C-alpha positions as CSV (number, residue, x, y, z in Angstrom):
1,M,123.8,95.4,75.3
2,R,121.9,94.4,78.7
3,A,118.4,94.5,78.5
4,K,116.4,97.3,80.0
5,T,114.8,97.0,83.4
6,Q,111.2,97.7,84.0
7,R,110.3,98.7,87.2
8,E,107.3,100.4,86.8
9,A,104.0,98.7,86.4
10,L,100.3,99.5,85.8
11,I,97.3,98.1,86.9
12,M,94.0,99.6,85.2
13,D,90.6,99.3,85.0
14,A,90.2,97.8,81.2
15,M,86.5,99.2,81.1
16,L,88.3,103.0,81.2
17,E,87.1,104.9,78.2
18,Q,89.7,105.1,75.5
19,A,91.8,102.7,77.5
20,D,93.6,102.2,73.9
21,T,94.7,105.5,73.8
22,L,96.0,105.7,77.3
23,L,97.9,102.7,76.6
24,H,99.3,103.6,73.1
25,G,101.2,106.2,74.9
26,L,102.3,104.1,77.6
27,S,105.7,104.3,78.3
28,S,108.6,101.8,77.7
29,D,109.5,101.9,81.4
30,V,106.4,100.4,82.2
31,R,105.9,96.6,82.0
32,D,103.2,95.0,80.2
33,P,100.0,96.2,82.1
34,A,97.6,94.2,84.3
35,L,94.2,94.5,82.9
36,V,91.2,94.2,85.2
37,A,87.9,93.2,83.3
38,G,85.2,95.0,84.8
39,D,83.6,91.9,86.6
40,E,87.0,90.3,88.0
41,D,88.4,91.3,91.6
42,P,91.9,93.2,91.2
43,S,93.3,91.6,94.3
44,A,95.4,89.3,93.5
45,A,97.4,90.9,90.6
46,L,97.4,93.7,92.6
47,Q,99.1,92.0,96.0
48,A,100.9,90.4,93.1
49,L,103.0,93.6,92.5
50,L,102.6,95.2,95.7
51,N,104.9,92.2,96.8
52,D,106.5,92.3,93.8
53,P,110.7,94.1,95.4
54,T,111.7,94.8,91.7
55,I,108.8,97.3,91.1
56,T,110.0,100.8,92.4
57,C,106.7,102.5,90.8
58,L,102.7,101.4,90.6
59,H,100.3,103.4,88.6
60,I,96.9,102.5,89.0
61,L,94.3,103.5,86.8
62,G,90.9,103.5,87.7
63,H,87.8,105.4,88.3
64,G,88.5,107.4,91.5
65,A,86.0,109.3,94.3
66,P,86.9,110.3,98.2
67,G,88.9,107.6,99.8
68,G,88.9,104.9,97.2
69,V,89.7,103.8,93.7
70,R,87.7,101.5,91.3
71,I,89.2,98.9,89.5
72,G,86.9,95.9,88.0
73,S,84.6,94.9,90.0
74,R,85.6,96.6,93.8
75,W,86.6,99.8,95.3
76,L,90.4,99.2,96.5
77,T,91.2,101.6,99.9
78,A,94.1,101.6,102.0
79,N,93.8,98.5,102.9
80,D,94.0,96.5,99.9
81,F,97.8,98.3,99.7
82,R,99.4,96.7,102.4
83,V,102.5,94.7,101.7
84,A,103.5,91.9,104.1
85,P,106.2,92.8,106.5
86,E,109.0,90.4,105.5
87,V,107.9,91.7,101.5
88,S,109.0,95.0,102.7
89,A,111.9,93.7,104.4
90,A,113.1,92.3,101.4
91,R,112.6,95.7,99.4
92,T,116.0,97.5,98.8
93,E,114.0,100.6,97.4
94,H,110.7,102.4,99.0
95,L,107.8,101.8,96.5
96,E,105.7,104.8,94.9
97,I,102.5,104.4,94.1
98,Y,100.6,107.1,91.6
99,F,96.8,107.0,91.5
100,W,95.4,108.2,88.4
101,S,91.5,108.4,87.5
């Protein structure tokens, strides 16, 4: 039997209310979530997920406001979601990004 390929990923603010409840209902299609502590900068974890060509769907769960989402110690804006051209060229499928707040 072939192992299931998990092509979805989640990065989320670990300080969200009822995070355990949200994670309990997480689909098995999603890799282990990247939890970002309240005092942690999410940039490195986010870039690692964006640069992974095997991920086709990225879920971002944080505290939303017009123009951005707060995860950990900072607000993420459109500039945080840029992918290097060589990474983009290596993708065989496009990357869907979903924001949840």
